[in-house]
mmCIF file as gemmi writes it, N, C-alpha and C atoms, coordinates in Angstrom:
data_model
loop_
_atom_site.group_PDB
_atom_site.id
_atom_site.type_symbol
_atom_site.label_atom_id
_atom_site.label_alt_id
_atom_site.label_comp_id
_atom_site.label_asym_id
_atom_site.label_entity_id
_atom_site.label_seq_id
_atom_site.pdbx_PDB_ins_code
_atom_site.Cartn_x
_atom_site.Cartn_y
_atom_site.Cartn_z
_atom_site.occupancy
_atom_site.B_iso_or_equiv
_atom_site.pdbx_formal_charge
_atom_site.auth_seq_id
_atom_site.auth_asym_id
_atom_site.pdbx_PDB_model_num
ATOM 1 N N . MET Axp A 1 ? -10.722 -27.239 25.863 1 0 ? 1 A 1
ATOM 2 C CA . MET Axp A 1 ? -9.661 -27.549 26.798 1 0 ? 1 A 1
ATOM 3 C C . MET Axp A 1 ? -9.115 -28.925 26.473 1 0 ? 1 A 1
ATOM 4 N N . SER Axp A 2 ? -7.809 -29.06 26.518 1 0 ? 2 A 1
ATOM 5 C CA . SER Axp A 2 ? -7.203 -30.369 26.307 1 0 ? 2 A 1
ATOM 6 C C . SER Axp A 2 ? -6.132 -30.599 27.36 1 0 ? 2 A 1
ATOM 7 N N . SER Axp A 3 ? -5.881 -31.855 27.662 1 0 ? 3 A 1
ATOM 8 C CA . SER Axp A 3 ? -4.866 -32.204 28.65 1 0 ? 3 A 1
ATOM 9 C C . SER Axp A 3 ? -3.664 -32.779 27.931 1 0 ? 3 A 1
ATOM 10 N N . SER Axp A 4 ? -2.558 -32.731 28.585 1 0 ? 4 A 1
ATOM 11 C CA . SER Axp A 4 ? -1.351 -33.323 28.031 1 0 ? 4 A 1
ATOM 12 C C . SER Axp A 4 ? -0.773 -34.279 29.052 1 0 ? 4 A 1
ATOM 13 N N . LYS Axp A 5 ? 0.292 -34.968 28.674 1 0 ? 5 A 1
ATOM 14 C CA . LYS Axp A 5 ? 0.919 -35.896 29.605 1 0 ? 5 A 1
ATOM 15 C C . LYS Axp A 5 ? 1.541 -35.176 30.796 1 0 ? 5 A 1
ATOM 16 N N . THR Axp A 6 ? 1.669 -33.852 30.72 1 0 ? 6 A 1
ATOM 17 C CA . THR Axp A 6 ? 2.208 -33.085 31.839 1 0 ? 6 A 1
ATOM 18 C C . THR Axp A 6 ? 1.146 -32.772 32.878 1 0 ? 6 A 1
ATOM 19 N N . GLY Axp A 7 ? -0.118 -33.058 32.55 1 0 ? 7 A 1
ATOM 20 C CA . GLY Axp A 7 ? -1.197 -32.78 33.483 1 0 ? 7 A 1
ATOM 21 C C . GLY Axp A 7 ? -1.71 -31.358 33.428 1 0 ? 7 A 1
ATOM 22 N N . LEU Axp A 8 ? -1.208 -30.563 32.49 1 0 ? 8 A 1
ATOM 23 C CA . LEU Axp A 8 ? -1.683 -29.19 32.346 1 0 ? 8 A 1
ATOM 24 C C . LEU Axp A 8 ? -2.997 -29.156 31.58 1 0 ? 8 A 1
ATOM 25 N N . ALA Axp A 9 ? -3.877 -28.249 31.942 1 0 ? 9 A 1
ATOM 26 C CA . ALA Axp A 9 ? -5.131 -28.053 31.22 1 0 ? 9 A 1
ATOM 27 C C . ALA Axp A 9 ? -4.918 -26.912 30.237 1 0 ? 9 A 1
ATOM 28 N N . TRP Axp A 10 ? -4.929 -27.212 28.935 1 0 ? 10 A 1
ATOM 29 C CA . TRP Axp A 10 ? -4.649 -26.241 27.884 1 0 ? 10 A 1
ATOM 30 C C . TRP Axp A 10 ? -5.94 -25.622 27.383 1 0 ? 10 A 1
ATOM 31 N N . PHE Axp A 11 ? -5.915 -24.3 27.166 1 0 ? 11 A 1
ATOM 32 C CA . PHE Axp A 11 ? -7.056 -23.546 26.663 1 0 ? 11 A 1
ATOM 33 C C . PHE Axp A 11 ? -6.638 -22.797 25.405 1 0 ? 11 A 1
ATOM 34 N N . LYS Axp A 12 ? -7.439 -22.884 24.361 1 0 ? 12 A 1
ATOM 35 C CA . LYS Axp A 12 ? -7.151 -22.181 23.118 1 0 ? 12 A 1
ATOM 36 C C . LYS Axp A 12 ? -7.507 -20.709 23.283 1 0 ? 12 A 1
ATOM 37 N N . SER Axp A 13 ? -6.66 -19.859 22.768 1 0 ? 13 A 1
ATOM 38 C CA . SER Axp A 13 ? -6.901 -18.425 22.825 1 0 ? 13 A 1
ATOM 39 C C . SER Axp A 13 ? -8.173 -18.057 22.073 1 0 ? 13 A 1
ATOM 40 N N . SER Axp A 14 ? -8.952 -17.149 22.634 1 0 ? 14 A 1
ATOM 41 C CA . SER Axp A 14 ? -10.16 -16.672 21.954 1 0 ? 14 A 1
ATOM 42 C C . SER Axp A 14 ? -9.803 -15.846 20.725 1 0 ? 14 A 1
ATOM 43 N N . TYR Axp A 15 ? -8.559 -15.423 20.603 1 0 ? 15 A 1
ATOM 44 C CA . TYR Axp A 15 ? -8.107 -14.656 19.442 1 0 ? 15 A 1
ATOM 45 C C . TYR Axp A 15 ? -7.558 -15.551 18.332 1 0 ? 15 A 1
ATOM 46 N N . SER Axp A 16 ? -7.463 -16.852 18.575 1 0 ? 16 A 1
ATOM 47 C CA . SER Axp A 16 ? -6.949 -17.769 17.562 1 0 ? 16 A 1
ATOM 48 C C . SER Axp A 16 ? -7.92 -17.868 16.403 1 0 ? 16 A 1
ATOM 49 N N . GLY Axp A 17 ? -7.389 -18.065 15.229 1 0 ? 17 A 1
ATOM 50 C CA . GLY Axp A 17 ? -8.217 -18.174 14.033 1 0 ? 17 A 1
ATOM 51 C C . GLY Axp A 17 ? -9.085 -19.415 14.058 1 0 ? 17 A 1
ATOM 52 N N . THR Axp A 18 ? -10.21 -19.373 13.38 1 0 ? 18 A 1
ATOM 53 C CA . THR Axp A 18 ? -11.118 -20.518 13.318 1 0 ? 18 A 1
ATOM 54 C C . THR Axp A 18 ? -10.781 -21.456 12.167 1 0 ? 18 A 1
ATOM 55 N N . GLN Axp A 19 ? -9.847 -21.083 11.318 1 0 ? 19 A 1
ATOM 56 C CA . GLN Axp A 19 ? -9.461 -21.897 10.166 1 0 ? 19 A 1
ATOM 57 C C . GLN Axp A 19 ? -8.262 -22.795 10.468 1 0 ? 19 A 1
ATOM 58 N N . GLY Axp A 20 ? -7.874 -22.9 11.74 1 0 ? 20 A 1
ATOM 59 C CA . GLY Axp A 20 ? -6.738 -23.734 12.101 1 0 ? 20 A 1
ATOM 60 C C . GLY Axp A 20 ? -5.406 -23.023 11.996 1 0 ? 20 A 1
ATOM 61 N N . ASP Axp A 21 ? -5.441 -21.726 11.739 1 0 ? 21 A 1
ATOM 62 C CA . ASP Axp A 21 ? -4.199 -20.961 11.657 1 0 ? 21 A 1
ATOM 63 C C . ASP Axp A 21 ? -4.063 -20.068 12.893 1 0 ? 21 A 1
ATOM 64 N N . ASP Axp A 22 ? -2.857 -19.647 13.169 1 0 ? 22 A 1
ATOM 65 C CA . ASP Axp A 22 ? -2.593 -18.715 14.272 1 0 ? 22 A 1
ATOM 66 C C . ASP Axp A 22 ? -3.2 -19.173 15.594 1 0 ? 22 A 1
ATOM 67 N N . CYS Axp A 23 ? -2.997 -20.431 15.935 1 0 ? 23 A 1
ATOM 68 C CA . CYS Axp A 23 ? -3.593 -20.968 17.15 1 0 ? 23 A 1
ATOM 69 C C . CYS Axp A 23 ? -2.576 -21.022 18.284 1 0 ? 23 A 1
ATOM 70 N N . VAL Axp A 24 ? -2.95 -20.433 19.389 1 0 ? 24 A 1
ATOM 71 C CA . VAL Axp A 24 ? -2.129 -20.434 20.585 1 0 ? 24 A 1
ATOM 72 C C . VAL Axp A 24 ? -2.96 -21.008 21.72 1 0 ? 24 A 1
ATOM 73 N N . GLU Axp A 25 ? -2.335 -21.85 22.531 1 0 ? 25 A 1
ATOM 74 C CA . GLU Axp A 25 ? -2.984 -22.378 23.715 1 0 ? 25 A 1
ATOM 75 C C . GLU Axp A 25 ? -2.162 -21.999 24.931 1 0 ? 25 A 1
ATOM 76 N N . ILE Axp A 26 ? -2.846 -21.817 26.051 1 0 ? 26 A 1
ATOM 77 C CA . ILE Axp A 26 ? -2.151 -21.543 27.303 1 0 ? 26 A 1
ATOM 78 C C . ILE Axp A 26 ? -2.635 -22.516 28.367 1 0 ? 26 A 1
ATOM 79 N N . ALA Axp A 27 ? -1.783 -22.732 29.341 1 0 ? 27 A 1
ATOM 80 C CA . ALA Axp A 27 ? -2.115 -23.515 30.528 1 0 ? 27 A 1
ATOM 81 C C . ALA Axp A 27 ? -1.601 -22.716 31.72 1 0 ? 27 A 1
ATOM 82 N N . ILE Axp A 28 ? -2.488 -22.44 32.639 1 0 ? 28 A 1
ATOM 83 C CA . ILE Axp A 28 ? -2.117 -21.622 33.794 1 0 ? 28 A 1
ATOM 84 C C . ILE Axp A 28 ? -1.75 -22.544 34.95 1 0 ? 28 A 1
ATOM 85 N N . ALA Axp A 29 ? -0.53 -22.4 35.432 1 0 ? 29 A 1
ATOM 86 C CA . ALA Axp A 29 ? -0.039 -23.159 36.57 1 0 ? 29 A 1
ATOM 87 C C . ALA Axp A 29 ? 0.258 -22.182 37.704 1 0 ? 29 A 1
ATOM 88 N N . GLU Axp A 30 ? 0.526 -22.722 38.859 1 0 ? 30 A 1
ATOM 89 C CA . GLU Axp A 30 ? 0.764 -21.87 40.023 1 0 ? 30 A 1
ATOM 90 C C . GLU Axp A 30 ? 1.948 -20.93 39.825 1 0 ? 30 A 1
ATOM 91 N N . GLU Axp A 31 ? 3.022 -21.444 39.224 1 0 ? 31 A 1
ATOM 92 C CA . GLU Axp A 31 ? 4.247 -20.653 39.109 1 0 ? 31 A 1
ATOM 93 C C . GLU Axp A 31 ? 4.374 -19.873 37.813 1 0 ? 31 A 1
ATOM 94 N N . ALA Axp A 32 ? 3.627 -20.275 36.778 1 0 ? 32 A 1
ATOM 95 C CA . ALA Axp A 32 ? 3.82 -19.644 35.473 1 0 ? 32 A 1
ATOM 96 C C . ALA Axp A 32 ? 2.642 -19.933 34.551 1 0 ? 32 A 1
ATOM 97 N N . VAL Axp A 33 ? 2.653 -19.258 33.407 1 0 ? 33 A 1
ATOM 98 C CA . VAL Axp A 33 ? 1.7 -19.529 32.33 1 0 ? 33 A 1
ATOM 99 C C . VAL Axp A 33 ? 2.49 -20.207 31.22 1 0 ? 33 A 1
ATOM 100 N N . HIS Axp A 34 ? 2.012 -21.352 30.783 1 0 ? 34 A 1
ATOM 101 C CA . HIS Axp A 34 ? 2.655 -22.117 29.722 1 0 ? 34 A 1
ATOM 102 C C . HIS Axp A 34 ? 1.975 -21.764 28.403 1 0 ? 34 A 1
ATOM 103 N N . VAL Axp A 35 ? 2.752 -21.626 27.346 1 0 ? 35 A 1
ATOM 104 C CA . VAL Axp A 35 ? 2.236 -21.232 26.033 1 0 ? 35 A 1
ATOM 105 C C . VAL Axp A 35 ? 2.742 -22.232 24.992 1 0 ? 35 A 1
ATOM 106 N N . ARG Axp A 36 ? 1.838 -22.647 24.079 1 0 ? 36 A 1
ATOM 107 C CA . ARG Axp A 36 ? 2.257 -23.564 23.017 1 0 ? 36 A 1
ATOM 108 C C . ARG Axp A 36 ? 1.473 -23.286 21.736 1 0 ? 36 A 1
ATOM 109 N N . ASP Axp A 37 ? 2.011 -23.791 20.639 1 0 ? 37 A 1
ATOM 110 C CA . ASP Axp A 37 ? 1.374 -23.716 19.328 1 0 ? 37 A 1
ATOM 111 C C . ASP Axp A 37 ? 0.429 -24.9 19.226 1 0 ? 37 A 1
ATOM 112 N N . SER Axp A 38 ? -0.871 -24.663 19.157 1 0 ? 38 A 1
ATOM 113 C CA . SER Axp A 38 ? -1.83 -25.766 19.144 1 0 ? 38 A 1
ATOM 114 C C . SER Axp A 38 ? -1.809 -26.556 17.844 1 0 ? 38 A 1
ATOM 115 N N . LYS Axp A 39 ? -1.195 -26.026 16.797 1 0 ? 39 A 1
ATOM 116 C CA . LYS Axp A 39 ? -1.085 -26.755 15.538 1 0 ? 39 A 1
ATOM 117 C C . LYS Axp A 39 ? -0.004 -27.824 15.611 1 0 ? 39 A 1
ATOM 118 N N . ASP Axp A 40 ? 0.93 -27.693 16.542 1 0 ? 40 A 1
ATOM 119 C CA . ASP Axp A 40 ? 2.034 -28.646 16.665 1 0 ? 40 A 1
ATOM 120 C C . ASP Axp A 40 ? 2.384 -28.805 18.148 1 0 ? 40 A 1
ATOM 121 N N . VAL Axp A 41 ? 1.566 -29.579 18.851 1 0 ? 41 A 1
ATOM 122 C CA . VAL Axp A 41 ? 1.768 -29.736 20.29 1 0 ? 41 A 1
ATOM 123 C C . VAL Axp A 41 ? 2.976 -30.599 20.636 1 0 ? 41 A 1
ATOM 124 N N . SER Axp A 42 ? 3.619 -31.196 19.618 1 0 ? 42 A 1
ATOM 125 C CA . SER Axp A 42 ? 4.839 -31.963 19.884 1 0 ? 42 A 1
ATOM 126 C C . SER Axp A 42 ? 6.028 -31.036 20.13 1 0 ? 42 A 1
ATOM 127 N N . ARG Axp A 43 ? 5.912 -29.798 19.679 1 0 ? 43 A 1
ATOM 128 C CA . ARG Axp A 43 ? 6.98 -28.822 19.941 1 0 ? 43 A 1
ATOM 129 C C . ARG Axp A 43 ? 6.912 -28.396 21.395 1 0 ? 43 A 1
ATOM 130 N N . PRO Axp A 44 ? 8.038 -28.068 21.985 1 0 ? 44 A 1
ATOM 131 C CA . PRO Axp A 44 ? 8.024 -27.684 23.393 1 0 ? 44 A 1
ATOM 132 C C . PRO Axp A 44 ? 7.277 -26.36 23.618 1 0 ? 44 A 1
ATOM 133 N N . ALA Axp A 45 ? 6.557 -26.32 24.715 1 0 ? 45 A 1
ATOM 134 C CA . ALA Axp A 45 ? 5.905 -25.079 25.137 1 0 ? 45 A 1
ATOM 135 C C . ALA Axp A 45 ? 6.951 -24.215 25.845 1 0 ? 45 A 1
ATOM 136 N N . PHE Axp A 46 ? 6.616 -22.956 26.055 1 0 ? 46 A 1
ATOM 137 C CA . PHE Axp A 46 ? 7.495 -22.138 26.876 1 0 ? 46 A 1
ATOM 138 C C . PHE Axp A 46 ? 6.695 -21.578 28.046 1 0 ? 46 A 1
ATOM 139 N N . MET Axp A 47 ? 7.393 -21.166 29.081 1 0 ? 47 A 1
ATOM 140 C CA . MET Axp A 47 ? 6.745 -20.643 30.274 1 0 ? 47 A 1
ATOM 141 C C . MET Axp A 47 ? 7.052 -19.169 30.443 1 0 ? 47 A 1
ATOM 142 N N . VAL Axp A 48 ? 6.083 -18.45 30.965 1 0 ? 48 A 1
ATOM 143 C CA . VAL Axp A 48 ? 6.228 -17.033 31.281 1 0 ? 48 A 1
ATOM 144 C C . VAL Axp A 48 ? 5.759 -16.861 32.72 1 0 ? 48 A 1
ATOM 145 N N . GLY Axp A 49 ? 6.516 -16.127 33.514 1 0 ? 49 A 1
ATOM 146 C CA . GLY Axp A 49 ? 6.082 -15.847 34.877 1 0 ? 49 A 1
ATOM 147 C C . GLY Axp A 49 ? 4.746 -15.121 34.868 1 0 ? 49 A 1
ATOM 148 N N . ARG Axp A 50 ? 3.992 -15.245 35.941 1 0 ? 50 A 1
ATOM 149 C CA . ARG Axp A 50 ? 2.663 -14.635 35.997 1 0 ? 50 A 1
ATOM 150 C C . ARG Axp A 50 ? 2.716 -13.113 35.797 1 0 ? 50 A 1
ATOM 151 N N . GLU Axp A 51 ? 3.693 -12.45 36.379 1 0 ? 51 A 1
ATOM 152 C CA . GLU Axp A 51 ? 3.808 -10.994 36.186 1 0 ? 51 A 1
ATOM 153 C C . GLU Axp A 51 ? 4.098 -10.654 34.734 1 0 ? 51 A 1
ATOM 154 N N . GLY Axp A 52 ? 4.975 -11.411 34.103 1 0 ? 52 A 1
ATOM 155 C CA . GLY Axp A 52 ? 5.281 -11.194 32.695 1 0 ? 52 A 1
ATOM 156 C C . GLY Axp A 52 ? 4.066 -11.42 31.816 1 0 ? 52 A 1
ATOM 157 N N . TRP Axp A 53 ? 3.282 -12.445 32.132 1 0 ? 53 A 1
ATOM 158 C CA . TRP Axp A 53 ? 2.068 -12.727 31.359 1 0 ? 53 A 1
ATOM 159 C C . TRP Axp A 53 ? 1.065 -11.592 31.513 1 0 ? 53 A 1
ATOM 160 N N . GLN Axp A 54 ? 0.894 -11.111 32.732 1 0 ? 54 A 1
ATOM 161 C CA . GLN Axp A 54 ? -0.039 -10.009 32.972 1 0 ? 54 A 1
ATOM 162 C C . GLN Axp A 54 ? 0.382 -8.761 32.207 1 0 ? 54 A 1
ATOM 163 N N . SER Axp A 55 ? 1.681 -8.48 32.167 1 0 ? 55 A 1
ATOM 164 C CA . SER Axp A 55 ? 2.179 -7.339 31.393 1 0 ? 55 A 1
ATOM 165 C C . SER Axp A 55 ? 1.897 -7.523 29.911 1 0 ? 55 A 1
ATOM 166 N N . PHE Axp A 56 ? 2.112 -8.719 29.4 1 0 ? 56 A 1
ATOM 167 C CA . PHE Axp A 56 ? 1.846 -9.013 27.996 1 0 ? 56 A 1
ATOM 168 C C . PHE Axp A 56 ? 0.364 -8.807 27.669 1 0 ? 56 A 1
ATOM 169 N N . VAL Axp A 57 ? -0.512 -9.336 28.502 1 0 ? 57 A 1
ATOM 170 C CA . VAL Axp A 57 ? -1.954 -9.217 28.262 1 0 ? 57 A 1
ATOM 171 C C . VAL Axp A 57 ? -2.371 -7.749 28.291 1 0 ? 57 A 1
ATOM 172 N N . ARG Axp A 58 ? -1.851 -6.965 29.231 1 0 ? 58 A 1
ATOM 173 C CA . ARG Axp A 58 ? -2.173 -5.532 29.279 1 0 ? 58 A 1
ATOM 174 C C . ARG Axp A 58 ? -1.694 -4.835 28.008 1 0 ? 58 A 1
ATOM 175 N N . PHE Axp A 59 ? -0.505 -5.172 27.533 1 0 ? 59 A 1
ATOM 176 C CA . PHE Axp A 59 ? 0.028 -4.572 26.325 1 0 ? 59 A 1
ATOM 177 C C . PHE Axp A 59 ? -0.863 -4.89 25.118 1 0 ? 59 A 1
ATOM 178 N N . VAL Axp A 60 ? -1.225 -6.157 24.967 1 0 ? 60 A 1
ATOM 179 C CA . VAL Axp A 60 ? -2.051 -6.579 23.84 1 0 ? 60 A 1
ATOM 180 C C . VAL Axp A 60 ? -3.424 -5.938 23.931 1 0 ? 60 A 1
ATOM 181 N N . ASP Axp A 61 ? -3.958 -5.805 25.112 1 0 ? 61 A 1
ATOM 182 C CA . ASP Axp A 61 ? -5.278 -5.235 25.3 1 0 ? 61 A 1
ATOM 183 C C . ASP Axp A 61 ? -5.321 -3.77 24.883 1 0 ? 61 A 1
ATOM 184 N N . HIS Axp A 62 ? -4.185 -3.069 24.994 1 0 ? 62 A 1
ATOM 185 C CA . HIS Axp A 62 ? -4.135 -1.641 24.642 1 0 ? 62 A 1
ATOM 186 C C . HIS Axp A 62 ? -3.548 -1.383 23.253 1 0 ? 62 A 1
ATOM 187 N N . ALA Axp A 63 ? -3.177 -2.452 22.558 1 0 ? 63 A 1
ATOM 188 C CA . ALA Axp A 63 ? -2.572 -2.296 21.224 1 0 ? 63 A 1
ATOM 189 C C . ALA Axp A 63 ? -3.624 -2.057 20.16 1 0 ? 63 A 1
């Protein structure tokens, strides 16, 4: 877990590679789930509504 100047608690995806590639981090906030590339945290993150995130996770889980 890492923090940023925004105060969000970022968690690395358990599906991210261990070699430093394909790394995604998320931060769960009350209104949305924030997503960023952990290899370049200077790039802006994007937000997904909680319902949209849940749909995405269900889709990936069944893929």
